[in-house]
C-alpha positions as CSV (number, residue, x, y, z in Angstrom):
1,M,115.1,131.9,76.7
2,Q,114.9,132.0,80.4
3,A,115.4,128.8,82.4
4,Q,112.3,127.3,84.0
5,T,112.1,127.9,87.8
6,P,111.6,124.7,89.8
7,Q,108.0,124.3,90.9
8,F,108.9,121.9,93.7
9,D,111.7,121.4,96.1
10,Y,111.3,117.6,96.1
11,L,109.7,115.4,93.6
12,I,109.0,111.7,94.5
13,L,108.5,109.2,91.7
14,G,106.4,106.3,93.0
15,A,103.9,106.3,95.9
16,G,105.0,102.9,97.2
17,L,106.5,102.2,100.6
18,S,109.8,104.2,100.1
19,G,108.2,107.1,98.4
20,L,105.4,107.6,101.0
21,L,107.8,106.9,103.9
22,L,110.0,109.7,102.6
23,A,107.1,112.1,102.1
24,K,105.7,111.4,105.5
25,S,109.1,111.9,107.2
26,L,109.7,115.2,105.3
27,V,106.3,116.7,106.4
28,S,106.8,115.4,110.0
29,D,110.1,117.3,110.4
30,S,109.8,121.0,111.0
31,Y,113.2,121.5,109.2
32,F,111.3,120.9,105.9
33,S,108.2,122.8,106.7
34,D,108.8,125.3,103.9
35,K,109.4,122.6,101.2
36,R,107.0,122.0,98.3
37,I,106.7,118.3,97.5
38,L,105.2,116.5,94.5
39,I,104.4,112.8,94.3
40,I,103.8,111.1,91.0
41,D,102.4,107.6,90.7
42,N,100.4,105.8,88.0
43,S,97.9,104.6,90.7
44,D,95.7,106.6,93.1
45,K,96.5,104.1,95.8
46,T,92.9,103.3,96.7
47,K,93.3,99.5,96.4
48,N,94.9,96.9,98.6
49,D,97.7,95.9,96.2
50,R,100.2,94.4,98.6
51,T,101.1,93.3,102.1
52,W,104.1,94.2,104.2
53,C,105.4,92.2,107.1
54,F,108.1,92.9,109.6
55,W,109.4,91.8,113.0
56,S,110.0,94.3,115.7
57,E,110.4,94.8,119.5
58,N,108.3,97.9,119.5
59,T,105.3,98.4,117.1
60,I,104.0,101.6,118.6
61,P,104.7,103.8,115.6
62,W,102.7,101.4,113.4
63,D,100.0,100.0,115.8
64,S,97.3,102.0,114.1
65,I,97.8,100.1,110.8
66,I,99.0,96.7,111.9
67,S,96.2,94.3,111.1
68,K,97.7,91.3,112.9
69,K,100.6,90.4,115.2
70,W,102.1,86.9,115.9
71,N,104.3,85.9,118.8
72,L,105.0,82.4,117.4
73,V,106.4,81.6,114.0
74,K,106.8,78.2,112.3
75,F,109.8,77.0,110.3
76,K,109.4,73.6,108.6
77,S,111.6,71.5,106.3
78,A,112.1,67.8,105.7
79,S,114.5,67.6,108.7
80,Y,113.3,70.3,111.0
81,D,109.8,71.4,112.2
82,K,109.5,73.9,115.0
83,N,107.1,76.5,116.3
84,I,109.4,79.3,117.5
85,P,108.5,81.7,120.3
86,L,109.6,85.2,119.3
87,K,110.3,86.3,122.9
88,I,110.9,90.1,122.7
89,Y,109.7,90.3,119.1
90,S,106.4,90.2,117.3
91,Y,105.8,89.5,113.6
92,N,103.5,92.1,112.2
93,K,101.3,92.4,109.1
94,V,100.4,95.7,107.4
95,E,97.9,95.9,104.6
96,G,98.9,98.2,101.8
97,I,95.6,100.0,101.8
98,D,95.8,100.9,105.5
99,F,99.3,102.3,105.0
100,Y,98.2,104.3,102.0
101,K,95.1,105.8,103.7
102,E,96.9,106.9,106.8
103,T,99.9,108.3,105.1
104,L,98.0,110.1,102.3
105,A,95.7,111.7,104.9
106,L,98.7,113.0,106.8
107,L,100.3,114.3,103.6
108,Q,97.1,116.1,102.5
109,A,96.7,117.7,106.0
110,S,100.2,119.1,105.8
111,G,99.4,121.4,102.9
112,Q,102.9,120.8,101.5
113,V,102.2,117.8,99.2
114,S,100.6,117.6,95.7
115,F,99.8,114.1,94.3
116,K,99.5,113.4,90.6
117,T,98.2,110.2,89.1
118,E,100.2,110.1,85.9
119,N,102.6,107.9,84.0
120,F,106.3,108.8,84.3
121,K,108.1,109.1,81.0
122,E,111.6,110.5,81.5
123,L,113.7,112.9,83.5
124,T,116.6,115.2,82.6
125,E,119.0,117.1,84.9
126,T,119.4,120.7,84.1
127,E,121.6,123.4,85.5
128,I,119.0,124.4,88.0
129,G,117.4,121.1,88.9
130,V,115.5,118.2,87.3
131,K,112.9,118.2,84.6
132,V,110.4,115.4,84.9
133,V,108.1,114.5,82.0
134,T,104.9,112.4,82.4
135,D,102.2,111.5,79.9
136,Q,100.2,114.6,81.0
137,D,102.6,117.4,82.0
138,V,106.2,118.6,82.6
139,Y,107.5,119.4,86.1
140,F,110.6,120.9,87.5
141,A,112.1,120.2,90.9
142,N,115.3,120.9,92.8
143,K,115.7,117.2,93.8
144,V,114.1,114.0,92.6
145,F,113.7,110.7,94.5
146,N,113.0,107.9,92.1
147,S,111.6,104.5,93.3
148,I,111.1,103.2,89.8
149,L,113.7,100.5,88.9
150,P,114.6,100.6,85.2
151,P,114.0,97.1,83.9
152,E,117.3,97.0,82.0
153,R,119.5,98.0,85.0
154,L,120.0,94.5,86.4
155,K,119.9,92.8,83.0
156,N,122.7,94.8,81.6
157,Q,125.3,93.7,84.3
158,N,126.9,90.4,85.1
159,S,129.1,91.3,88.1
160,F,126.4,90.6,90.7
161,P,124.2,87.5,90.8
162,V,120.5,88.3,90.7
163,L,117.8,86.0,91.9
164,Q,114.1,86.8,91.9
165,Q,111.8,86.3,94.8
166,H,108.6,85.6,93.1
167,F,105.2,84.5,94.5
168,I,101.5,84.3,94.2
169,G,99.4,84.5,97.3
170,W,95.8,83.8,98.0
171,E,93.7,85.2,100.7
172,V,91.5,82.2,101.5
173,K,88.4,81.5,103.6
174,T,87.9,77.8,104.4
175,Q,84.9,75.8,105.6
176,E,87.0,73.8,108.1
177,A,89.1,75.3,110.9
178,V,92.6,74.4,109.3
179,F,94.7,77.3,110.6
180,N,96.2,78.2,113.9
181,P,95.8,82.0,114.0
182,E,98.5,82.3,116.7
183,I,101.3,80.9,114.4
184,A,102.7,82.6,111.3
185,T,104.5,80.2,109.0
186,L,107.6,82.0,107.8
187,M,108.9,79.1,105.7
188,D,107.6,75.7,105.0
189,F,110.1,73.8,102.8
190,S,108.3,70.5,103.1
191,I,106.9,71.0,99.6
192,E,108.6,69.6,96.5
193,Q,111.7,71.8,95.7
194,K,112.1,70.8,92.0
195,G,115.7,72.0,91.9
196,N,114.9,75.5,93.3
197,T,114.4,77.2,96.7
198,R,110.6,76.9,97.2
199,F,108.5,77.4,100.3
200,M,105.0,78.2,101.5
201,Y,104.4,81.3,103.6
202,V,101.2,81.4,105.6
203,L,99.7,84.3,107.6
204,P,96.5,83.1,109.4
205,T,94.2,85.7,110.8
206,S,91.6,83.2,112.1
207,S,91.1,79.4,112.1
208,K,89.4,79.8,108.7
209,T,91.2,82.7,107.0
210,A,94.8,83.2,105.9
211,L,97.1,84.5,103.3
212,V,98.8,81.5,101.7
213,E,101.7,82.2,99.4
214,Y,103.8,80.0,97.2
215,T,107.3,81.6,97.0
216,L,110.5,80.9,95.1
217,F,114.0,82.2,95.1
218,S,115.2,81.5,91.6
219,Q,116.3,83.1,88.4
220,D,113.2,82.4,86.3
221,L,109.5,83.1,86.9
222,L,106.8,80.3,86.5
223,P,103.5,80.2,84.6
224,N,100.7,81.4,86.9
225,T,99.2,77.9,86.9
226,E,102.2,76.4,88.6
227,Y,102.0,78.7,91.6
228,E,98.2,78.2,91.8
229,T,98.5,74.4,91.6
230,A,101.1,74.4,94.4
231,I,98.7,76.5,96.6
232,E,95.8,74.1,95.8
233,D,98.0,71.1,96.7
234,Y,99.1,72.8,100.0
235,M,95.5,73.6,100.9
236,E,94.6,70.0,100.4
237,S,97.5,68.9,102.6
238,L,96.1,71.1,105.4
239,G,92.7,69.4,105.2
240,A,90.8,72.3,103.4
241,S,88.3,70.5,101.2
242,Q,86.4,73.7,100.2
243,Y,87.5,77.3,100.4
244,E,87.0,80.6,98.7
245,V,89.8,82.8,97.3
246,T,88.9,86.3,98.4
247,A,91.9,88.2,97.1
248,I,95.1,87.5,95.1
249,E,98.6,88.9,95.6
250,K,101.4,88.6,93.1
251,G,104.9,89.9,93.2
252,C,108.5,89.7,92.1
253,I,111.4,91.2,94.1
254,P,115.0,91.3,92.8
255,M,117.4,89.8,95.3
256,T,120.9,91.1,94.7
257,A,123.9,92.9,96.2
258,Y,124.1,95.2,93.2
259,P,125.2,98.8,94.2
260,F,122.1,100.7,93.0
261,E,123.4,103.9,94.6
262,K,126.1,104.3,91.9
263,H,123.3,105.6,89.6
264,N,122.6,108.5,91.9
265,S,123.6,112.0,90.8
266,Q,123.8,115.5,92.3
267,N,120.0,116.0,92.2
268,V,118.6,112.5,91.6
269,M,118.5,109.6,94.0
270,F,117.1,106.1,93.6
271,I,115.2,104.9,96.7
272,G,113.3,101.7,97.7
273,T,114.2,98.6,95.8
274,A,115.5,100.8,93.0
275,G,118.0,102.2,95.5
276,G,119.1,99.0,97.1
277,W,116.8,99.4,100.2
278,T,115.5,95.8,99.9
279,R,117.6,93.2,101.9
280,G,119.3,91.3,99.1
281,S,119.3,87.9,100.9
282,T,115.7,87.8,101.9
283,G,113.7,90.5,100.0
284,Y,112.4,92.0,103.3
285,T,111.8,95.7,102.7
286,F,109.7,97.4,105.4
287,T,112.2,97.8,108.2
288,N,115.1,98.4,105.9
289,S,113.2,101.3,104.2
290,V,112.3,102.8,107.6
291,H,116.0,102.8,108.6
292,K,117.2,104.1,105.2
293,T,114.5,106.9,105.3
294,A,115.6,108.1,108.7
295,A,119.2,108.2,107.5
296,L,118.2,110.1,104.3
297,I,116.3,112.7,106.3
298,D,119.4,113.5,108.4
299,F,121.5,113.5,105.2
300,L,119.2,116.0,103.5
301,K,119.8,118.5,106.2
302,S,123.5,118.7,105.2
303,N,122.5,120.0,101.7
304,S,125.0,117.6,100.1
305,S,125.0,116.2,96.6
306,L,122.6,113.2,96.5
307,N,125.3,111.0,95.1
308,S,127.3,111.2,98.3
309,F,124.6,109.3,100.2
310,K,126.1,105.8,100.4
311,I,124.9,102.4,101.5
312,K,128.2,100.8,102.5
313,D,127.9,98.2,105.2
314,R,129.1,94.7,105.8
315,F,125.6,93.2,105.5
316,R,125.6,93.8,101.7
317,W,128.8,91.7,101.6
318,Y,127.0,89.0,103.6
319,D,124.1,89.2,101.1
320,K,126.5,88.8,98.2
321,L,128.1,85.7,99.7
322,F,124.7,84.2,100.5
323,L,123.3,85.0,97.0
324,E,126.3,83.6,95.2
325,V,125.8,80.3,97.0
326,L,122.0,80.2,96.2
327,Y,122.8,81.3,92.6
328,R,125.2,78.4,92.1
329,H,123.2,75.8,94.1
330,N,119.6,77.0,94.1
331,E,118.5,73.6,95.2
332,Q,120.3,74.0,98.5
333,G,118.1,76.9,99.8
334,A,116.0,74.7,102.0
335,A,119.2,73.2,103.6
336,L,120.7,76.7,104.1
337,F,117.7,78.2,105.8
338,T,117.2,75.0,107.9
339,Q,120.7,75.2,109.3
340,M,120.3,78.9,110.0
341,F,117.0,78.4,112.0
342,Q,118.1,75.1,113.6
343,K,121.4,76.4,115.0
344,N,120.6,80.0,115.9
345,D,118.4,81.8,118.3
346,I,115.5,83.6,116.5
347,S,116.5,86.9,118.1
348,K,119.9,86.6,116.6
349,I,118.5,85.7,113.2
350,F,116.2,88.7,113.2
351,K,119.0,91.1,114.2
352,F,121.2,89.7,111.5
353,L,118.5,90.1,108.8
354,D,117.7,93.6,110.1
355,G,121.4,94.6,110.0
356,T,121.6,95.4,113.7
357,S,123.7,92.4,114.8
358,S,127.2,92.6,116.2
359,V,130.2,91.2,114.2
360,K,130.4,88.4,116.7
361,E,126.8,87.5,116.1
362,D,127.3,87.7,112.3
363,I,130.2,85.3,112.5
364,E,128.1,82.9,114.5
365,I,125.3,83.0,111.9
366,I,127.6,82.5,109.0
367,W,129.6,79.8,110.7
368,S,126.4,77.8,111.3
369,L,125.8,77.6,107.5
370,P,127.5,75.1,105.1
371,K,131.1,76.1,105.2
372,K,132.4,74.7,101.9
373,E,130.2,76.8,99.6
374,F,130.6,80.0,101.7
375,I,134.4,79.6,101.6
376,K,134.1,79.3,97.8
377,S,132.1,82.5,97.6
378,F,134.5,84.2,100.0
379,F,137.4,83.5,97.7
380,G,135.4,84.0,94.5
381,L,135.7,80.3,93.5
382,K,133.2,78.7,91.2
């Protein structure tokens, strides 16, 4: 029986941020102009299912889809409350639907990309490539980029601590003018912590409209009613007596320094959160994915085995130290972040979280945090 000839050069599983960024980068580079690309996702991406935010000095590549920019951010805790000017930065919000519409239009216009709305079942590497099975068909490709994180991957290991960043957010419209549309609240730890790291995240778009999220860094998720009650209490504290919930956002992001790339093979690579592209200490994904995609595009031109694409940098080690402290003492999250924001310039913090800071700046950030627990993490002490 003759082996099946691959139908596609590249097959991308998942049309989320990483999958669409990769497809967009491939069709935008003349080096890949002859490549056939297939994207498979169980959604047609016609709904606004998420929001991405990122800070940057230059937003030009994304200006067409940025729905709001802030030049002031708030950090608040029991001992520190400050509105922080971002100086050379802006904090930017991108609605998922806007990203999907623009990117999918570009992919369609390229003539290189096919899109299938199907449920992924399994994949198998063969001598000539990769066989991908969905609930509707079977496809063959030379290379597969998989953004789907197998649920058992993090559960079946105990070498790396795993916290969940879980949240429910409400898009609200109030009767009273309770928001300042010029200030984005990155973290408000003034709410009850209940033994965890809990904060409110507020992105106002006008004096009467905002995204208000209740977020936790912890091991376990909560019943939906607990998130919702916390948002209701916070809205009351802002002075909002009546408001309408116009949209709901819910998510859970694993925070870990686990080396996801060790599961890559010659022709299969995990990308996005499944590939370790999410910053383990904060859950921020957008900028990290942009940087990793650019590095991957350069790597693909070398025609090397996909398992030789590594993510080895000192920032993963920093994340591991930070997460070990939060894992052991989850109730100290508010104090950790308060010291970081109180003792460091915001530009230095952003560079550190983006992985673009110098070693000197890294040391200054780490040294500003509670030393006892970080020394324990450094030496692997419990």
